[in-house]
C-alpha distance (Angstrom), angle and dihedral (degrees) to the residues before:
residue distance angle dihedral
M1 . . .
S2 3.83 . .
S3 3.81 92.6 .
A4 3.82 90.3 49.3
I5 3.80 90.6 50.8
K6 3.80 90.5 52.9
E7 3.79 90.1 53.7
L8 3.81 89.1 56.2
S9 3.81 95.7 47.7
H10 3.83 92.1 104.2
L11 3.81 88.2 67.6
Q12 3.80 94.8 56.9
I13 3.80 116.9 122.2
P14 3.83 119.0 -160.7
L15 3.79 114.1 -109.5
Q16 3.79 89.8 -129.7
D17 3.81 90.6 61.5
I18 3.79 91.5 52.4
L19 3.81 92.7 46.2
H20 3.79 89.4 52.5
A21 3.82 92.3 46.7
T22 3.81 94.9 49.5
K23 3.84 95.1 37.3
N24 3.80 91.6 -114.6
F25 3.80 92.2 -44.9
S26 3.79 92.5 -56.6
D27 3.79 116.0 -166.8
K28 3.80 86.9 -130.1
N29 3.80 88.1 66.4
V30 3.81 95.5 52.4
T31 3.81 111.6 116.6
G32 3.78 100.0 172.4
Q33 3.77 148.4 -23.8
G34 3.79 134.9 -134.3
D35 3.79 142.3 156.3
F36 3.80 89.9 -63.5
G37 3.81 93.9 53.5
K38 3.80 139.0 -102.4
V39 3.80 123.1 -20.1
Y40 3.83 118.6 -140.7
R41 3.78 128.4 -164.5
G42 3.78 124.0 -142.2
K43 3.79 146.0 125.8
I44 3.76 127.3 -93.5
K45 3.79 136.1 176.5
H46 3.79 109.1 -106.5
K47 3.81 125.2 172.2
G48 3.77 91.5 -13.9
K49 3.80 99.3 -48.3
M50 3.77 138.5 79.7
V51 3.80 113.4 -103.6
K52 3.78 133.0 -178.0
I53 3.79 113.1 -112.8
A54 3.77 141.8 -171.9
A55 3.82 111.6 -145.2
R56 3.81 114.3 -156.6
R57 3.80 107.1 -156.7
L58 3.81 115.9 -158.3
D59 3.80 113.3 -123.2
R60 3.79 109.6 -167.9
K61 3.81 91.2 -161.7
H62 3.80 87.6 80.9
G63 3.80 91.8 61.6
L64 3.79 99.5 -103.8
G65 3.78 123.5 117.8
D66 3.80 146.7 156.8
V67 3.81 95.3 -37.6
E68 3.80 94.3 56.0
F69 3.80 92.1 42.6
W70 3.80 93.6 53.9
N71 3.81 91.1 41.7
E72 3.77 90.1 60.7
V73 3.81 95.8 41.6
S74 3.80 91.4 48.7
S75 3.81 93.7 47.6
L76 3.81 97.5 44.7
S77 3.80 93.7 44.2
G78 3.80 89.6 63.6
L79 3.81 95.4 46.9
K80 3.77 129.6 82.2
G81 3.78 118.2 -128.4
G82 3.79 112.2 -127.5
H83 3.80 93.9 51.5
A84 3.80 91.1 96.1
V85 3.81 88.3 -83.2
V86 3.82 125.4 111.0
H87 3.79 115.1 -98.2
M88 3.81 114.5 -122.1
I89 3.78 115.0 -150.4
G90 3.79 95.7 -174.4
Y91 3.77 146.4 -64.7
C92 3.80 141.5 -111.1
D93 3.81 125.3 -136.4
E94 3.75 104.4 170.6
K95 3.83 138.0 125.4
G96 3.78 92.7 -3.7
E97 3.81 93.0 -51.8
K98 3.79 119.7 123.0
I99 3.80 113.3 -170.7
I100 3.78 132.4 168.2
V101 3.80 115.1 -153.8
I102 3.80 118.5 -155.1
D103 3.79 134.6 172.4
H104 3.82 111.0 -80.4
R105 3.80 95.7 -136.2
Y106 3.79 95.2 111.3
V107 3.77 94.5 89.1
K108 3.82 96.8 150.0
G109 3.78 92.0 63.3
S110 3.79 124.3 -142.3
L111 3.79 127.3 -11.0
S112 3.81 89.5 -120.9
R113 3.81 89.9 75.1
Y114 3.80 92.1 65.1
I115 3.81 105.0 33.4
S116 3.81 93.1 101.7
D117 3.81 94.4 39.4
P118 3.83 110.2 86.1
L119 3.80 91.5 172.2
T120 3.79 94.1 62.1
L121 3.80 92.8 36.3
N122 3.78 107.8 38.0
V123 3.79 123.1 -173.6
Y124 3.80 94.8 -89.4
M125 3.81 91.5 52.9
R126 3.80 92.2 46.1
L127 3.80 90.9 53.1
R128 3.77 90.9 47.1
I129 3.82 92.1 49.5
A130 3.80 91.2 48.2
E131 3.80 90.2 50.8
R132 3.80 93.8 49.4
V133 3.81 94.0 45.6
C134 3.81 89.8 52.6
W135 3.81 87.3 47.7
G136 3.81 89.2 55.6
V137 3.80 94.0 48.4
N138 3.80 90.5 47.4
Y139 3.81 88.1 52.6
I140 3.81 96.9 52.5
H141 3.81 90.7 43.9
R142 3.81 92.1 50.0
I143 3.82 105.5 33.6
I144 3.79 111.4 -178.6
N145 3.81 124.4 -163.6
L146 3.80 127.1 -135.2
D147 3.80 91.1 -87.2
G148 3.79 91.2 60.0
E149 3.80 93.1 -108.0
F150 3.80 126.8 125.2
K151 3.80 114.5 -102.3
S152 3.78 117.5 -121.4
D153 3.81 91.3 -113.6
Y154 3.76 133.3 44.8
I155 3.81 130.5 -169.1
I156 3.79 130.1 -105.8
H157 3.81 104.8 -160.3
R158 3.84 98.2 -161.3
N159 3.80 96.1 -170.9
I160 3.81 108.8 58.7
N161 3.79 111.5 153.0
S162 3.78 139.7 130.0
F163 3.82 89.7 -87.3
T164 3.82 93.6 59.1
I165 3.81 93.2 47.0
L166 3.81 107.4 89.1
L167 3.81 125.9 -161.7
D168 3.80 128.4 -145.2
A169 3.82 126.7 -149.3
Q170 3.83 91.0 -75.5
Y171 3.83 92.2 46.4
E172 3.79 90.8 -108.0
P173 3.85 107.4 154.8
S174 3.79 130.5 -132.0
L175 3.79 130.0 -175.1
S176 3.80 116.7 -116.3
G177 3.82 136.0 160.5
F178 3.80 100.5 78.2
E179 3.82 94.8 158.2
Y180 3.82 91.9 109.9
S181 3.79 96.0 39.9
I182 3.80 124.0 129.0
K183 3.78 129.0 -151.9
H184 3.78 108.3 -139.1
S185 3.78 132.3 -171.9
R186 3.79 113.5 -102.6
E187 3.81 89.8 -141.8
Q188 3.82 89.4 62.1
R189 3.78 94.4 40.2
D190 3.82 96.4 133.8
K191 3.79 95.4 44.4
V192 3.79 121.7 98.6
V193 3.80 117.2 -110.9
S194 3.81 105.6 -134.6
L195 3.78 115.8 -130.6
N196 3.78 122.7 -145.0
S197 3.79 93.2 -173.5
K198 3.79 130.3 64.4
M199 3.79 120.7 -78.9
I200 3.78 111.8 -72.6
G201 3.76 127.6 -153.8
T202 3.77 145.6 76.0
K203 3.79 120.8 -60.6
G204 3.78 111.5 -99.0
Y205 3.81 94.9 24.9
I206 3.82 102.8 62.6
D207 3.79 116.0 115.5
P208 3.86 109.1 -119.5
A209 3.81 88.5 -148.0
I210 3.82 90.0 70.3
E211 3.79 91.2 71.6
K212 3.81 92.5 41.0
Y213 3.82 95.3 52.0
G214 3.81 98.0 29.1
G215 3.79 96.0 -122.5
V216 3.80 148.9 34.1
N217 3.77 140.0 -97.4
Y218 3.80 132.6 175.6
K219 3.81 91.4 -76.2
S220 3.82 88.1 67.8
D221 3.81 87.2 68.9
I222 3.81 89.1 50.4
Y223 3.82 90.6 57.6
S224 3.81 90.7 52.6
I225 3.81 90.4 48.8
G226 3.80 89.0 52.6
V227 3.80 89.7 57.8
V228 3.82 90.9 49.9
L229 3.81 90.1 49.8
F230 3.80 91.2 53.6
E231 3.82 89.1 47.9
L232 3.80 89.6 55.5
L233 3.79 93.1 43.5
C234 3.80 98.8 45.9
G235 3.81 100.0 31.2
R236 3.82 89.2 -126.7
K237 3.79 130.7 123.4
A238 3.80 120.6 -114.9
F239 3.78 92.9 -115.2
D240 3.77 119.5 18.6
E241 3.79 131.2 153.5
N242 3.82 90.3 -4.1
V243 3.81 91.3 -57.4
S244 3.82 120.6 121.1
L245 3.78 113.3 -144.4
A246 3.83 97.0 -150.6
P247 3.84 99.0 67.5
L248 3.80 90.4 36.0
A249 3.81 92.5 53.2
K250 3.82 91.8 45.6
F251 3.81 91.2 52.0
H252 3.80 94.0 49.9
Y253 3.81 93.5 43.0
E254 3.80 91.7 52.9
N255 3.81 90.2 48.8
G256 3.81 95.8 43.8
T257 3.82 92.7 -117.8
L258 3.81 102.8 113.2
K259 3.79 88.8 126.1
D260 3.82 88.1 70.4
I261 3.82 91.9 66.3
T262 3.83 98.5 33.6
H263 3.80 121.0 100.7
L264 3.80 106.8 -103.8
H265 3.81 92.7 -130.3
I266 3.81 91.4 55.6
W267 3.80 92.4 45.1
N268 3.80 91.6 52.0
Q269 3.82 93.0 47.7
M270 3.79 98.6 48.4
R271 3.78 127.8 81.5
P272 3.84 112.3 -119.8
E273 3.81 93.0 -124.8
S274 3.80 92.1 50.3
F275 3.81 91.5 47.0
K276 3.80 90.1 50.4
Q277 3.80 93.0 49.6
F278 3.83 94.0 45.1
S279 3.81 93.7 48.3
K280 3.81 91.0 46.6
V281 3.81 90.6 55.3
A282 3.81 93.5 45.5
Y283 3.80 90.7 49.2
S284 3.81 92.2 50.5
C285 3.81 89.0 58.3
L286 3.82 91.4 58.2
Q287 3.81 97.0 56.8
E288 3.81 111.0 138.1
D289 3.79 91.4 -132.8
P290 3.83 107.2 65.8
A291 3.81 90.2 -151.5
L292 3.82 89.4 66.4
R293 3.80 93.6 55.2
P294 3.82 118.7 95.9
N295 3.77 120.8 -110.3
A296 3.80 117.9 -115.0
Q297 3.79 93.9 -98.6
E298 3.81 93.3 55.1
L299 3.80 89.8 42.2
L300 3.79 91.0 55.4
R301 3.80 91.0 48.7
Q302 3.81 92.4 52.5
I303 3.81 94.1 46.5
E304 3.81 90.0 50.9
K305 3.79 87.0 53.1
A306 3.82 90.5 54.0
R307 3.81 90.6 51.1
R308 3.79 92.0 50.5
M309 3.79 89.8 50.8
E310 3.79 90.5 53.2
Y311 3.81 94.8 53.2
K312 3.77 110.5 26.2
R313 3.81 92.3 164.6
P314 3.84 127.1 30.4
E315 3.81 92.1 -133.8
E316 3.82 89.1 63.7
R317 3.79 90.9 68.3
P318 3.81 113.9 105.3
I319 3.80 117.7 -111.4
F320 3.81 92.3 -105.8
E321 3.78 92.0 56.8
N322 3.80 92.1 49.3
L323 3.79 87.3 55.7
L324 3.78 89.9 51.1
L325 3.79 90.9 52.0
I326 3.79 96.5 51.5
S327 3.81 98.8 38.8
S328 3.80 100.2 71.9
P329 3.84 111.6 121.1
N330 3.81 88.9 -157.8
L331 3.79 89.2 68.2
W332 3.79 93.5 75.5
K333 3.79 94.5 48.4
R334 3.79 88.6 76.2
W335 3.80 109.1 70.7
W336 3.80 94.3 -162.2
C337 3.79 90.8 52.9
S338 3.81 92.1 47.0
T339 3.81 92.2 49.7
T340 3.80 92.6 49.4
L341 3.78 92.1 49.4
L342 3.80 93.2 48.6
V343 3.79 91.9 50.7
V344 3.79 90.2 52.0
A345 3.80 91.0 44.0
I346 3.80 92.7 59.7
S347 3.78 87.3 80.7
R348 3.80 91.3 45.0
L349 3.80 109.0 55.5
D350 3.81 92.2 -179.1
V351 3.81 91.9 58.6
F352 3.80 92.2 42.5
V353 3.82 91.3 54.9
Y354 3.78 91.1 46.9
F355 3.79 94.3 53.4
L356 3.78 93.2 46.5
A357 3.78 90.7 50.5
S358 3.80 94.9 44.9
T359 3.81 91.4 49.0
F360 3.79 94.2 56.4
S361 3.79 96.7 30.1
P362 3.83 114.8 37.3
G363 3.79 89.0 179.8
L364 3.80 93.3 62.1
P365 3.81 109.7 167.7
L366 3.78 115.3 -103.6
C367 3.81 91.5 -124.0
V368 3.81 91.1 66.0
S369 3.80 90.0 48.1
L370 3.78 90.8 52.5
C371 3.80 91.5 50.1
V372 3.80 89.5 54.1
A373 3.80 95.0 45.4
A374 3.80 91.4 46.7
F375 3.81 87.8 74.2
G376 3.80 87.8 66.0
G377 3.78 101.2 -87.0
P378 3.78 127.7 -95.7
P379 3.79 115.5 -38.1
F380 3.78 90.2 -143.3
A381 3.80 98.5 65.4
D382 3.79 94.4 123.8
A383 3.82 90.0 51.9
W384 3.81 87.4 55.1
L385 3.78 90.4 56.5
L386 3.78 89.7 55.9
C387 3.79 92.8 46.6
G388 3.79 91.4 46.5
S389 3.76 90.9 54.5
């Protein structure tokens, strides 16, 4: 462990800098709290510029300690932000304080806040979130180094749930909560990692096979993802009013009655063929035998298929969703994407005006946006999805 800590020393952030950023851990700067402890917002100088941060301060009263802290630091340090995984800026291990500092872009909080709200998260957004979450799981299960080769180890998350999926301003999700994660040898990918401690995880998301086989492997993450997919599909939380969603969803899927537990607004929005495909994929993740569950790569492929079924043609997207597609500030950070869009926009004056206005005025009034979208929205929405990935 000591040699691994030395390798991570370049990521250390002085405690004084964090105290200054969070105003001595002021309660006014608290943005949330979880098993790890409180999360504080602030600003810190990083690579020559001021950046917004979220400082996760370890609170041992919740039962976590050094092992979980270093698990998360070790896992996040080897992952690239932008792959649907939270971006770690650094950490602090000083004077008894253990703090993990991540990018403060996840301003919408956790996915769990919106699961039961089909107005905030419409069907398009739910499909997009499902796709990106599967993208993130596929990434940690298939970590590739800078040379394009697979690393010798991959990561088993062990605690995927709607609470550890964070959303940014555009409701783009990222995986967080790596304190229970395990690095496992790729050569022994299908073998179970024995656990000496009690089962870890969040109620409603824990793979029943862990207790049966006495350990975890990467298919345990797939089970948890299946629960999240059913949450998104049905608009129900994984565990609510002493009812677990997983066995309930399996029962209704097998009996062809999923509609009975699906939020009416979601049911009315979604195409039958897309609903069928999405539910089929979610159900496959909950198979009792882990060997029958899909791997993350196949899961991603099947979820993408469900999204394509939902919107076969860009012009079928409602006006609101066209606005969502063309309002991302990250779009203009990629010069090749910006150039492509401007070339296309020459033939669409309405879109051209919108992009010019949104570039120089991020707070563009909604009325202008509506005028633009009223023409039918950009015909290159699907290209945006690829660029945004």
